[in-house]
SESENU-496903 format. One line per 10 residues: number of its first residue (from 1); their letters; for each residue x, y, z of C-alpha. Coordinates in steps of 0.5 Angstrom, whole numbers, always signed. Layout:
BEGIN
NUM = A = X:Y:Z ~ ... $
This chain:
BEGIN
1 = XXXXXXXXXX = +92:+175:-180 ~ +99:+174:-182 ~ +99:+167:-179 ~ +93:+165:-184 ~ +97:+168:-190 ~ +103:+164:-188 ~ +100:+157:-187 ~ +96:+158:-193 ~ +102:+160:-198 ~ +106:+153:-196 $
11 = XXXXXXXXXX = +99:+149:-197 ~ +98:+152:-204 ~ +104:+150:-206 ~ +102:+142:-206 ~ +94:+142:-206 ~ +88:+143:-203 ~ +87:+137:-198 ~ +80:+138:-196 ~ +76:+133:-192 ~ +71:+132:-198 $
21 = XXXXXXXXXX = +67:+126:-197 ~ +64:+120:-202 ~ +57:+118:-201 ~ +53:+112:-203 ~ +51:+116:-209 ~ +58:+116:-212 ~ +58:+108:-211 ~ +52:+107:-215 ~ +55:+111:-221 ~ +61:+106:-222 $
31 = XXXXXXXXXX = +57:+100:-220 ~ +51:+101:-225 ~ +53:+99:-233 ~ +51:+101:-239 ~ +49:+94:-242 ~ +49:+97:-249 ~ +54:+94:-254 ~ +54:+92:-261 ~ +47:+92:-265 ~ +47:+84:-265 $
41 = XXXXXXXXXX = +49:+84:-258 ~ +44:+89:-256 ~ +38:+86:-260 ~ +39:+79:-256 ~ +39:+82:-249 ~ +46:+81:-249 ~ +46:+74:-248 ~ +52:+72:-251 ~ +56:+69:-245 ~ +56:+62:-249 $
51 = XXXXXXXXXX = +55:+64:-256 ~ +61:+69:-257 ~ +63:+71:-264 ~ +61:+79:-262 ~ +65:+84:-260 ~ +61:+86:-254 ~ +61:+79:-252 ~ +68:+79:-251 ~ +67:+84:-245 ~ +63:+79:-242 $
61 = XXXXXXXXXX = +66:+73:-243 ~ +73:+73:-246 ~ +72:+66:-249 ~ +68:+69:-254 ~ +74:+72:-258 ~ +76:+65:-260 ~ +69:+64:-263 ~ +71:+69:-269 ~ +73:+65:-275 ~ +75:+71:-279 $
71 = XXXXXXXXXX = +79:+77:-278 ~ +74:+83:-277 ~ +73:+90:-275 ~ +67:+93:-273 ~ +64:+100:-270 ~ +57:+102:-267 ~ +54:+108:-267 ~ +48:+110:-262 ~ +42:+115:-261 ~ +39:+115:-254 $
81 = XXXXXXXXXX = +33:+118:-252 ~ +32:+119:-245 ~ +25:+121:-241 ~ +26:+123:-233 ~ +20:+123:-229 ~ +22:+126:-222 ~ +17:+126:-216 ~ +19:+130:-210 ~ +14:+132:-204 ~ +8:+130:-209 $
91 = XXXXXXXXXX = +10:+134:-215 ~ +12:+131:-221 ~ +17:+134:-226 ~ +18:+131:-233 ~ +25:+132:-237 ~ +27:+129:-244 ~ +33:+130:-248 ~ +37:+126:-253 ~ +45:+125:-254 ~ +49:+121:-260 $
101 = XXXXXXXXXX = +55:+117:-258 ~ +60:+113:-262 ~ +59:+107:-258 ~ +64:+101:-259 ~ +70:+99:-263 ~ +73:+92:-264 ~ +78:+88:-268 ~ +80:+81:-268 ~ +86:+77:-271 ~ +85:+70:-273 $
111 = XXXXXXXXXX = +90:+65:-273 ~ +89:+58:-275 ~ +93:+52:-274 ~ +89:+45:-276 ~ +95:+41:-274 ~ +95:+43:-267 ~ +91:+42:-261 ~ +90:+49:-261 ~ +86:+50:-268 ~ +85:+57:-267 $
121 = XXXXXXXXXX = +89:+63:-263 ~ +86:+69:-263 ~ +88:+76:-261 ~ +82:+82:-260 ~ +81:+89:-258 ~ +74:+92:-256 ~ +72:+99:-254 ~ +66:+101:-251 ~ +62:+105:-246 ~ +61:+102:-240 $
131 = XXXXXXXXXX = +57:+107:-237 ~ +54:+114:-240 ~ +53:+120:-235 ~ +49:+124:-239 ~ +43:+126:-235 ~ +39:+132:-234 ~ +33:+133:-230 ~ +30:+138:-225 ~ +26:+137:-218 ~ +21:+142:-216 $
141 = XXXXXXXXXX = +17:+141:-209 ~ +16:+144:-202 ~ +19:+142:-196 ~ +19:+145:-188 ~ +27:+144:-188 ~ +31:+149:-191 ~ +38:+150:-193 ~ +39:+155:-188 ~ +40:+148:-183 ~ +45:+146:-188 $
151 = XXXXXXXXXX = +50:+152:-187 ~ +48:+152:-180 ~ +50:+145:-179 ~ +57:+146:-182 ~ +58:+153:-178 ~ +57:+150:-171 ~ +63:+149:-167 ~ +68:+153:-172 ~ +70:+160:-169 ~ +68:+166:-172 $
161 = XXXXXXXXXX = +75:+168:-173 ~ +76:+163:-179 ~ +69:+166:-182 ~ +70:+173:-182 ~ +74:+177:-187 ~ +80:+181:-184 ~ +84:+187:-187 ~ +87:+185:-194 ~ +83:+179:-194 ~ +78:+177:-200 $
171 = XXXXXXXXXX = +73:+172:-201 ~ +77:+167:-205 ~ +83:+168:-201 ~ +80:+166:-194 ~ +76:+160:-198 ~ +82:+157:-200 ~ +85:+158:-193 ~ +80:+154:-190 ~ +80:+149:-195 ~ +87:+148:-195 $
181 = XXXXXXXXXX = +87:+147:-187 ~ +87:+140:-185 ~ +83:+142:-178 ~ +78:+146:-182 ~ +77:+143:-190 ~ +70:+143:-193 ~ +66:+144:-187 ~ +69:+150:-186 ~ +68:+153:-193 ~ +60:+151:-192 $
191 = XXXXXXXXXX = +60:+155:-186 ~ +64:+161:-189 ~ +59:+161:-195 ~ +53:+161:-190 ~ +56:+167:-186 ~ +58:+171:-191 ~ +51:+170:-195 ~ +48:+173:-188 ~ +44:+166:-187 ~ +47:+164:-180 $
201 = XXXXXXXXXX = +49:+169:-175 ~ +54:+168:-169 ~ +51:+168:-162 ~ +56:+173:-160 ~ +61:+178:-164 ~ +67:+175:-161 ~ +73:+171:-165 ~ +72:+165:-161 ~ +65:+165:-162 ~ +63:+158:-164 $
211 = XXXXXXXXXX = +55:+158:-164 ~ +51:+160:-169 ~ +43:+161:-171 ~ +39:+162:-177 ~ +38:+168:-180 ~ +32:+165:-184 ~ +25:+165:-182 ~ +19:+160:-185 ~ +12:+158:-182 ~ +10:+155:-188 $
221 = XXXXXXXXXX = +14:+150:-193 ~ +19:+153:-197 ~ +19:+153:-205 ~ +25:+149:-207 ~ +28:+147:-214 ~ +34:+143:-216 ~ +37:+143:-223 ~ +42:+137:-224 ~ +46:+137:-231 ~ +51:+131:-231 $
231 = XXXXXXXXXX = +56:+129:-237 ~ +61:+124:-238 ~ +63:+117:-239 ~ +66:+110:-237 ~ +70:+107:-242 ~ +72:+100:-242 ~ +78:+97:-247 ~ +79:+90:-247 ~ +85:+87:-249 ~ +84:+79:-251 $
241 = XXXXXXXXXX = +87:+73:-252 ~ +83:+67:-253 ~ +84:+60:-257 ~ +80:+54:-259 ~ +82:+47:-256 ~ +81:+40:-259 ~ +75:+43:-262 ~ +71:+43:-256 ~ +73:+48:-251 ~ +74:+56:-252 $
251 = XXXXXXXXXX = +78:+59:-247 ~ +80:+67:-246 ~ +83:+72:-242 ~ +82:+79:-242 ~ +86:+85:-239 ~ +81:+91:-238 ~ +82:+98:-237 ~ +77:+104:-235 ~ +77:+111:-236 ~ +72:+115:-232 $
261 = XXXXXXXXXX = +70:+123:-233 ~ +65:+125:-230 ~ +62:+132:-229 ~ +56:+135:-225 ~ +53:+141:-224 ~ +47:+142:-218 ~ +44:+148:-217 ~ +39:+149:-212 ~ +34:+155:-211 ~ +30:+156:-205 $
271 = XXXXXXXXXX = +25:+162:-203 ~ +18:+163:-200 ~ +21:+165:-193 ~ +16:+169:-188 ~ +16:+177:-189 ~ +20:+178:-183 ~ +25:+173:-185 ~ +32:+177:-186 ~ +33:+171:-191 ~ +29:+172:-198 $
281 = XXXXXXXXXX = +32:+167:-203 ~ +38:+163:-204 ~ +41:+160:-210 ~ +47:+155:-209 ~ +51:+152:-214 ~ +56:+146:-214 ~ +60:+144:-219 ~ +64:+137:-219 ~ +69:+134:-223 ~ +71:+126:-222 $
291 = XXXXXXXXXX = +77:+123:-226 ~ +79:+116:-225 ~ +82:+110:-228 ~ +81:+103:-227 ~ +84:+96:-228 ~ +81:+89:-228 ~ +82:+82:-231 ~ +77:+76:-234 ~ +77:+69:-235 ~ +72:+65:-239 $
301 = XXXXXXXXXX = +70:+58:-242 ~ +65:+56:-247 ~ +64:+49:-248 ~ +61:+45:-254 ~ +56:+40:-251 ~ +52:+35:-255 ~ +46:+36:-259 ~ +48:+43:-261 ~ +48:+46:-253 ~ +53:+51:-251 $
311 = XXXXXXXXXX = +55:+52:-244 ~ +59:+59:-242 ~ +62:+61:-235 ~ +66:+67:-234 ~ +69:+70:-228 ~ +70:+78:-227 ~ +75:+80:-222 ~ +74:+86:-218 ~ +75:+93:-221 ~ +81:+97:-218 $
321 = XXXXXXXXXX = +79:+104:-219 ~ +83:+110:-217 ~ +80:+117:-217 ~ +81:+124:-216 ~ +76:+130:-216 ~ +75:+137:-217 ~ +70:+142:-214 ~ +68:+149:-214 ~ +61:+153:-212 ~ +58:+160:-211 $
331 = XXXXXXXXXX = +52:+162:-207 ~ +47:+168:-209 ~ +44:+171:-203 ~ +38:+175:-202 ~ +37:+178:-195 ~ +36:+185:-191 ~ +40:+188:-186 ~ +36:+194:-182 ~ +30:+193:-187 ~ +34:+195:-193 $
341 = XXXXXXXXXX = +35:+189:-198 ~ +41:+186:-201 ~ +43:+181:-206 ~ +50:+178:-205 ~ +54:+173:-210 ~ +59:+170:-206 ~ +64:+167:-211 ~ +70:+164:-208 ~ +72:+163:-216 ~ +77:+157:-213 $
351 = XXXXXXXXXX = +77:+150:-216 ~ +78:+145:-210 ~ +83:+139:-211 ~ +82:+133:-207 ~ +87:+128:-205 ~ +86:+121:-209 ~ +82:+115:-206 ~ +81:+108:-209 ~ +75:+104:-210 ~ +74:+97:-211 $
361 = XXXXXXXXXX = +68:+94:-215 ~ +66:+87:-213 ~ +68:+81:-217 ~ +62:+78:-221 ~ +61:+71:-224 ~ +57:+69:-230 ~ +54:+63:-233 ~ +50:+62:-239 ~ +47:+56:-244 ~ +45:+57:-251 $
371 = XXXXXXXXXX = +42:+52:-256 ~ +43:+53:-264 ~ +37:+50:-268 ~ +41:+48:-274 ~ +44:+54:-276 ~ +37:+57:-277 ~ +36:+60:-270 ~ +39:+61:-263 ~ +36:+61:-256 ~ +40:+64:-250 $
381 = XXXXXXXXXX = +40:+65:-243 ~ +45:+68:-238 ~ +45:+69:-231 ~ +50:+74:-227 ~ +51:+75:-220 ~ +55:+81:-216 ~ +55:+82:-209 ~ +55:+90:-208 ~ +56:+90:-201 ~ +63:+88:-201 $
391 = XXXXXXXXXX = +65:+94:-205 ~ +71:+98:-201 ~ +73:+105:-201 ~ +80:+107:-199 ~ +86:+112:-199 ~ +92:+113:-195 ~ +89:+116:-189 ~ +87:+110:-184 ~ +80:+109:-183 ~ +77:+115:-186 $
401 = XXXXXXXXXX = +72:+111:-190 ~ +70:+106:-185 ~ +63:+109:-184 ~ +62:+109:-191 ~ +64:+102:-192 ~ +59:+100:-186 ~ +54:+104:-190 ~ +55:+100:-196 ~ +55:+94:-193 ~ +49:+95:-189 $
411 = XXXXXXXXXX = +45:+98:-195 ~ +46:+94:-201 ~ +46:+87:-203 ~ +47:+82:-209 ~ +46:+85:-216 ~ +43:+79:-220 ~ +42:+80:-228 ~ +38:+75:-232 ~ +39:+76:-240 ~ +35:+72:-245 $
421 = XXXXXXXXXX = +36:+72:-253 ~ +33:+70:-259 ~ +35:+70:-266 ~ +32:+67:-273 ~ +35:+67:-280 ~ +29:+69:-284 ~ +34:+68:-290 ~ +41:+67:-291 ~ +42:+75:-291 ~ +37:+77:-286 $
431 = XXXXXXXXXX = +36:+75:-279 ~ +31:+77:-274 ~ +32:+78:-266 ~ +29:+79:-260 ~ +31:+80:-252 ~ +30:+81:-245 ~ +34:+84:-240 ~ +33:+85:-232 ~ +37:+87:-227 ~ +35:+86:-220 $
441 = XXXXXXXXXX = +35:+92:-215 ~ +42:+92:-210 ~ +39:+97:-205 ~ +35:+95:-199 ~ +31:+101:-198 ~ +29:+103:-205 ~ +28:+100:-212 ~ +33:+101:-217 ~ +32:+96:-221 ~ +33:+96:-229 $
451 = XXXXXXXXXX = +29:+92:-234 ~ +29:+92:-242 ~ +26:+89:-248 ~ +30:+89:-255 ~ +29:+88:-262 ~ +33:+88:-268 ~ +35:+86:-275 ~ +41:+84:-279 ~ +44:+84:-286 ~ +49:+79:-288 $
461 = XXXXXXXXXX = +53:+82:-295 ~ +58:+77:-295 ~ +64:+80:-293 ~ +61:+85:-289 ~ +55:+86:-284 ~ +50:+91:-282 ~ +46:+90:-275 ~ +41:+95:-272 ~ +38:+94:-265 ~ +32:+98:-261 $
471 = XXXXXXXXXX = +32:+97:-254 ~ +27:+100:-249 ~ +30:+101:-242 ~ +26:+102:-235 ~ +29:+104:-229 ~ +28:+107:-222 ~ +32:+111:-217 ~ +32:+115:-211 ~ +37:+121:-210 ~ +38:+126:-205 $
481 = XXXXXXXXXX = +38:+134:-205 ~ +44:+134:-201 ~ +48:+129:-198 ~ +48:+132:-191 ~ +42:+135:-187 ~ +38:+137:-193 ~ +38:+130:-195 ~ +30:+130:-197 ~ +30:+124:-202 ~ +27:+125:-209 $
491 = XXXXXXXXXX = +25:+119:-214 ~ +26:+118:-221 ~ +23:+114:-226 ~ +27:+113:-233 ~ +25:+111:-240 ~ +31:+110:-245 ~ +30:+108:-252 ~ +37:+106:-255 ~ +38:+105:-263 ~ +45:+102:-265 $
501 = XXXXXXX = +47:+101:-271 ~ +54:+97:-272 ~ +58:+95:-279 ~ +63:+90:-279 ~ +68:+88:-284 ~ +71:+81:-286 ~ +79:+83:-287 $
């Protein structure tokens, strides 16, 4: 059709404006944190809100920057070992893999002025991985709901004229046109794949037909496999100014910037259809790339109390993110026509670019207290609260995220985090450490809590320091095969071991 080509030509000059949806699972990706920084910070469970003097503690409480007595520079390297145990319809699948990261870098400049009420004014910078998205697992099981329902759901209501190829049209061109059309978009692209893959058929062969039926038959459960491979990270950079007032109060301010790169490949395979079914097997692959930038501010206070007690308080503003996304997909369909078997690959070879959207992650408040045992030891406790239900998605289209924001409000709750840490100076040059960390579940319908035990050792060489930590994390989560129609849940238990080494030099 000439009008389709004409309309598509002008839309392609700008971008592909699909009605692609964000989901609750996207929120979890940006709310979850890595909880890993310098080795000393890790080994004490991250309970540094009232202690300071650690680069990673600057990212928690900006007043920490003023605790440094010397100009320093430091960096951290991390080795991760991750074990995933995936449960889908009574089938358990195990996966294990390792990754290695440059985890953290920090520098602080100390300016002393003993003649002023502000005896120290420090400027510091800390970079660390707020989150790491490297993951790999498979879910295998059976279900009585097939992926044909996914395509059938999107096809209903779309006229057949939009799904069939006309003369001089090809798969790529029509797929792009459907995505570019403001009245069709992502859903029409899924319907197009289902029709071209012989998964759904029209009830009549007329152009204005908008009712379809499944070409698949199955009386027993279908065999289903999902392979998920993700990568990327959320990098946080904190620019800090802090000071020491009247030798009693440490105060600080952070301006934070975030950079997110996330890639995910979901490959879904399904078979075990009835012998008389025209559909024999299906393989659908979806690739998603997300790019985002964010900003936030923090203020903090550490007060030196009597009898070697310290009190810390910090406020973290909402994180204001801006995102844009790209996706691509293809379908491999094994089917039969007139008792002859075919295998078709419907590959549009197209990258869909979606309009920008915004995300506001709620603010959080932390309080901490610690006790110093005459320079021989430390015990520290920290509590943080964040109301996840007030998260907000938005864009320039009025009310387009109303349903999702309502779902977030109903489905999530306040996340609380408890950290405890111990340190004992065995000798002047050697310190032993331990810690515990617990994050409550913030999803109402299932447990996605996180806990960790940590241990570490530190070596003081006079003008440099070497710290090593080991953290053992245990977490739970739940995901969906697809976010619509075929939205069966599978649960995941994760065991993560993190080994971090940090080297710091006094300048």
